[in-house]
N, C-alpha and C positions, 0 to 999 in steps of 0.2 A: 504494500500500500504506500501511502504518503507521496513523497516527491518522486520516487522512482516510477510509480504508476502514472503520475501526472506527466513526467517526461515521456514515458512510453505512449501515453495518449496523444501528446503533442506531436511526437515523431510519426505516429500512425496517421494522424490527421493531415499533417503536412505532406507526408510521402505520397498520398493519393493525388496531390495537386501539382507535383513536379512533372514538367513536360521537357523531354530531352529530344533534341533534333539529331539528325544523322551527322556524323563527323564529316568534315570537309578538309581537304588538303590543299595548301597554297604554299608554293616555294619551300617544300620539304617540311613544313609545319602543319600539324593537324589541329583543327579547331572544332569544338563542339559546344553548342549553346544549350543551356538548361534554364528554364524559367519557371517561376512559381509566384502566385499571388500571395503576398504576405501582408499582415496587418500589425505586426510587432517585431521588435528586434529579436525576441525569443524565437519567433518563427523563422527569421533569417538564419539564426544560428542552427536551428533544427534542419533547415534545407542544406546548409553547408555540411553539417554532420552526416546527413544521409548521403549526399553526393560523395563525400570522402570515404564512405564504406566501399566504394568501387576502387579496386586497385589501380586501374588505368587512370582514373581521375586523381586519386591520391598521389600517384607517382609522376604526374605530369610536371613538366618543367615550370609552368606557370599556371596557376588557377586564379584568374582575375574574377572579381565580383563587384556588383553594385546593387544598391537598393534605394528606393524612395517610397516612403510611407506618408500618406496625408494624415495630418493631425487636425481634425476638424475644430476642436475646442480652442486651438491656437491659430487656426487658419494658416497653417504653414506645413512644411514637409520635414520629416526626420529622414536624413539621407546620409549615406557613407559609401565608400568604395575601398577596394584593396587591389593594388597593382601586382602583388606577389612577385616583385622584382622586375616586372615588365614595365619599363619607364612610361608613366602617365596612362597606362592602359585602362585602369579602373576608372579614372576621371573621364576618359573618352567614352567608356561604356555608360557611365552615369548620365552623360549629357547626350 
């Protein structure tokens, strides 16, 4: 019970909403997009955790990500990105 089952419930809920596209190769690099609708940073972390369960994704040279979540009570967005060492890639993905 407790936090572990809450985490399991969150992971199960988020897992069902991840969409992965077919990999594409460009100049000897392979790219694969994954997208999920999220409404909290906890869901973002869950999506990343789920994707990193896959050995190919976990062992990739760069796993870049970005998210933008609308916060209605503040009429603004909560957003962040990660380049994972690929210069400015997360920021490009975010915008």
